[in-house]
N, C-alpha and C positions, 0 to 999 in steps of 0.2 A: 431407559428413558422414563422419567416420572412425569405424570400430569399433575400439577400442583394446584390445589384450591385453597390451602391454608399453610401457614408456616409450621404449624404443629405436625401436619402430615409430612412435610419435608424433613423435619427433625426426627420423626419416627422412622422414616426410611433410612436415614443416616445411621441411626442406632442399630437397626436390624442388619445393615450391610456394612459392618465396621471395617471390612477389608477392601471396600470399594476404592478403586484407583482412578476411574474415569466416570464423570457424571455429566449428563445432559438433562437440563430442566426445561420443559416446555409448558408454559402456563396456558390453561384452557381459556375459552371465552368467559368474559365476566370479570369480576373483581376478586382477586385473592384476598382472603380475610386476614386482617391484622389480629393478633392475639394480645392479651394483657401480659404475657410472659416477658420478663426482662432478662431471662437467661440467655447465655451465648452457647452455641453448639460448635463443637470442635470435631473435625475429621482429620486424623493424622496421616491418612494414606492417600487421599485424593490429590493427584498431581495434574489432572486435566479436568477443567470445569467449563461447561458451556451453558449459557443462559439464553434461551430463545423466547423473547417476550412478546406477548400479544397486547393489544390495547386494554386499558383498564388501570386499576391501581397498580403501580409498578412493582412487580415481584423483585426487580433489581434492588430497590431500596431496602426491602426487608432482608434480603440475603446479605447485603453489605453490612447492615446494622447488627446482625445476629450470629454470624458465623465466623469461624477461624479455621484456616487451612494452612498449616505450617509446611506441608509438602508441595503446595501448589506451584507449578511452573508454567502451565498453559491456561490462559483465560480468554474466552470468547463471549462477547455480549452482542446480541443481535435483536433488532426490532423486526418481527416477522410480518407485520401488516402495515397498514397505512400510518403515515407519520403522525405522531401525537404533538400537535402544536403547543400544548400546554405543559408538556413534560419538562422538568428541570433536572438536569444531571446532578446526582447527590455527591458532589465533589468531596465534601468532608467525610462522608460515610465510606467512600471508596478508599481514600487515603488511610482512614482508620483501619479498614479491613486489611490492607496490605501491610501496614505497620504492625498491627496486632498479631497478624499471622507470622511475621518475620520470614516470609517466603521469598523465594528467588524466582521472579517471573522472567522467563526467557521468550515466551510467545504471547503476544497480545493482539486481539482482533476486536474491533468495534465497528458495527455496521448499522446504519439507519437510526442511530441514537442522536437525539438533540443534545449536542455538547459544543460549547464554544471552544475556540482555539486556546484561550487562557486556561480553561478547565482541563483540556486534553494535555496541555503542557504540564500542568500541576500533577496530573495523574502519572505522566511519564517520569517525572522527577523521582517518584518513589519506586520506579522500576529500572534502576541503573544497569541491571544485568540483561536487559532486553536484547535479544538477537533478531527477532522477527516481529515486524509491526505491520498491521493491516488496518486501514481506515477507509470506510465507505460512508459518504455523508447522507445517503438515503435517496431512494427513487420516489420523489413526490409526484402527486397527481399533476397532470399538465394544465389543469384549470386553476392551479394555485399559483400565487406570485412567488415563484421559487427563490428569486434573488432576495426576498425579504426574510427568508429563513436563515438562521445562523448555520454556518458550515465551518467545521474545524480546518478544512483544507483551504487555507488562505495564506497570504504572504507572511502574516505574523507567525504562524506555525512553521512554515517552511524556513523562514529566516532563523528561527530558534533551533532548528535541526542542524544548521551549519556548524562546522567544526572550528570556525575562526574565533569563537568566543574564548574567554579566559577558561582555564582548565576546570575551575570550580563550578562554572556555569554550563558546561557542555551537557547537552541532553542525550540520553541513551548512547553513551560513548562506544559501546560494543556492537552497535547495530550492524547486522549483515544483510538483512532482507527487508525491503520496504515496498508495500503495495498500497497504492492510493487509487480510489475510484470516486470521481466527482460528478454529480448531476447538475452542478451549478451552470446556469445559462451564460451566454456570452455577455461580457461587459467591457467597458473602456479600460478596466484595470488588468485585463487578461495578460497583456504583454508583460506588465510588471511582475505578475505571478510567474510567468514562464521563465523570465530571467532570474528570478529568485530561486526557482526550482533548479535550474541549471547550475547556478552558483553553489547551491547546497550539495548537489551530487558531486560536483568537482572537488568540493572541500572534504568529502568523505571517501574519496577514491585515492588509494595509495598503490601505485603500480607494484605488483608483486616482484620482489627481488631488489627493489630500490632501497636507498638509504633511509628515505622517509618511511617506507613500510616497516623497516626494522625499528626505527626510532619510535613510531607510534605503537608498535607492539609492546615495547618495553614499558610504556606508561599506561598500558591497559586500554588503548583505543583500537577498536576494530575497524577493518576496512569494509566498506559496503561492497557486497558481492552481487546483489540482484535488486533492480529497481523497476517498478511498473507504475506508470502514471497514465490512467485512462480517463478521458473526458467523454461522458456519455451524451452530453447535450451541447457541445460546442466544437467547432472546427479549430484546427491549429495550423500555424505556419511552419512548414518543414524546415525552412531556412533558419528559424530561430533556434531549433533544437539540433542544428548541425554539430555544435561542440560535443554533444554526447555521443555522436557516432565515433569520435576518436577514442573515447573511453571504452565503447563497445568493442572496438578493434583491439584494445589492449587487454581485454578479458572480462570487463564488467558486463553482466547481463543487463541490458536496458531495453525496455518496451515502453514506447510512448505512442498513444493512439488518440485520435479525435473521434468525432461522431461518425465520420465517413472514411477516415483514412488511418493507416498506421505509418508513422513517419520514421520509426526506428524498430 
C-alpha cells in the first residue's frame, strides 16, 4: 500500500516495482500535487488496482489521465471519508484509461463516489467483459438533504441493466454477480424502482438446463448468479419482492434487505 502525495511519487513506485501485480493506493490528508509532466506511465503486470480516496484534489483524476494498465482486470474505487459535494466524476478520463489500456475488466467496484446514472452506464459500456459489479452510493451525513444528491442507483440505471434491449445495446452482457447498496431515503418513487429492479433480475436469470440458458450462452450472454440489493435508510414491502423468491428457489442467490428487515 502506498501513501501518495504526488503523481511523481506514484510513478516512481511503479518503476521500482515493475513486477507488481496488485496495487492499493490510499491518498493522505490534503491535496495530492499535480505535476507538469505530460508523460503516461505504463505498468504491464498490475491486474488488481484499488484506489481509496480521501477528500482533496482527486487522486482518481490524475491516475485516470496518466496511467496505462494493459493487464488490469479488477478495479476498485472508493471514497474513504465524507462525501464531496463538489466532486465531478471524470467520465472522459475513465473511458480513455480503459480504452488506452485495452484491458479486460471482469470485476468493478465503486463506493461513495459522486457519479450519475448516465456516467456509470457510460463507464460500463467500455467494460463488456464484466462479471462482478458492486455499486454503493455513499453514506452521507444525516443532517444533509440526501435526496438532493445524485445517486447512480436509480430506475434509469436499473432499466439499462435489463436484458430486453437490442443485442447491440445490452449492458455488461456477461454479468454474474451484482451488489448494490443504497443510502437513499424513502420517496414516492420507491415502488417504481422496486418493480424495475425485479424486472431487471428476471430478465437476467436463465434457469440452468433450460433451452433459454443454452441459447443465451451461445451468444455470449451470462446468467446472473448472485444479486444483493440493500437499502440502508428505507423500509421495503416484502410482498413486492415475492417474485424474486421463486428465482431464489430455482438457484439464483438473492438477498434483498431494508433498513430493519431482510425480505429474501
